[in-house]
Residue, then its C-alpha position, 0 to 999 in steps of 0.5 A: m500500500s502506498s504512503g499516499r493511500k495510508r495518509g488518505s485512510v488516516t485522514a478519512g478516519l479522522l473525518v469520520l471521528a469528527l463527524i461522530g463527535l459532531v453528532g454527539v455534540v448535537g445530541l448532548g446539546a438537545a439533552t442539555s436544553d431539556s434539562g431545565t426545571t419547568q413551571a409544571s414540575l415546580a408547581d407540583p414536585n410530584d406530578g409534572t403533568e400539565k392540567n386544563v386550567s384557565e390560569e397557570a400556577y404561580v410558582k414562588p419558592a419560599p424564602e430560604e435562610g439568608d433571604p431578606y424575607y426569611e424570618a425564623s424557624n424552631g424546627e416545628w414551624v417556619s416564619y417568613i417576613n410579611p409586609r402586612d404584619e403589624y403590632r398593636s399599640p399599645y401592646l396588650g398581650d401575646g395574642s397573635g393571629k393570621i387572616g388571609v386567602t389562598l387562591l387556586n386554579e381549577a386544578g387546585e394550584p396556587i394562582v394570583g388572579k391574573t385572569v380575574p382582574n378588577t375583582t376583590v375579595t372582602i373579609p369582615t374582621g370586626e372591631t377587635t382588629s380595627w387597629h390593623s391598617h389592613a383589617d376591618p375589613l380585610t380587602v384583597q385586590l386581584p390580581l395580587t401581583e399588581h397591588y402588593e409588593r409581596p403578593l404571596d407571603g405564606d407557605q400554608f399547604g403541603t409538606t417537604d422533608d426539608l421544612p418543618q411546615g409547608d412544601g417550599y412554595m408560597d401559596a397564601h396572601t394574609i395579614e398578621m397581627h400581634g399584641h392582642p390580650e390573651d383573652a381576646t376574641i377574634e372574629y371574621g365574617e363570610a368572604r364576599i367576592e365582587g367585581e368584574h370577574a366575581d362570577k368566575l370565583e367561588v368560596v370553597g370554604y374556611i380553614q380555622k386553626a386556633h390554640d395550636t401550630w398550623e398544620t400544612d399537611i392538608d389539601p386546602v380544597e378537601a380541608a375547607e369547611p362551611y363558614e358555620e362549621a369553621g367557627g367564624g373566630w376564636t378566643y385566645r387562651p393563656n399559653a395558647s395565644h395564636g390562631q388563624v383562618i385561611v379562606v379557600i377561593q377557587l376558579d369555578s370550572d363551570v364558568t371558566g370551562a377548564d376542568g383541571e384534569p391532565i391535558d390529553d397528549s393527543g393535543a386535542n385540548n392544547d389549543e385552549n391552554d396555549t394562551n396560558s403558557t406564559e401566565n407566570d411572568t418572572n419579572d413582576e414590577n411589584e416584586i422587590d426580591s430577585v427570586t425568579e418564578n420559573e427558575t431554570s437550571d444553571n446549565d446553559e443550553m449548549p449550541g447545536f450544530g445544524g444540518p449544513a455542518v454535518i453535510v460538509a463533513l459527509a462531503a469531505v469523507t466522500l471526497v477522500g474516498l474518491r481520491q483513494r480510488g484515484 
């Protein structure tokens, strides 16, 4: 065999290896581009299935230790800074509490009400809390992201091994209060929904917990009770001076037309949901922290090599083969 043919064979072999490398990089680039964390998996870590909903879940990771909105934890509870947390003056005792709402889409996922603007939820709270600037009554304007610097302030539902309470994602809008005497009675009335899209929302019920630590290991829709059964308020006891109520409000599937069920893989139901795929805007102007709602993996997408590069490599191999025959 002549030295020319040997050089041709070596060159051809190198080009083939280069071609294989190009194909490998293309595959790696495609795999890397799909590795980012998606909104669906953040919204429900145990089920990434897309649902038929009229408003996508609002995904807000709970503050971690070191974050300006992380307050404290004792291993049994965890607390986050709430700009609607106020202290009575004069301070009359250690009575504390929380009153708020959690807003859900048809699939039971937390939302902020972007599809129901100019709508208001009002909860009467009475004279006992009239000193609080956000109470008597508590008024919640939707969408939350357009009216509040901290749209969601609590992680009230779900669990994770990493936290004593909650699942690590914010899901409630509340007011907090401190300074009531330890024998005070806190009362609240039935929630009213008014405004442009009031017909799309329904009050599922109330979850009240007094004299003990709030339990997050519950499903808000299943745990919600009618107003009369929930209690309408509580009276503090010495050494058991905390209480709270969360009003569960959900988009009414009978009105919105979405059923909250998994989307058909055939694509038959996809058209209806395409317009909702970007509901979770990561740059809300009223958010004051820098945590993004749909945070993706730190892995940057690798640039792929297109069809022209592969064609050039194949042509080069063919040319070498022709030279060898010559």
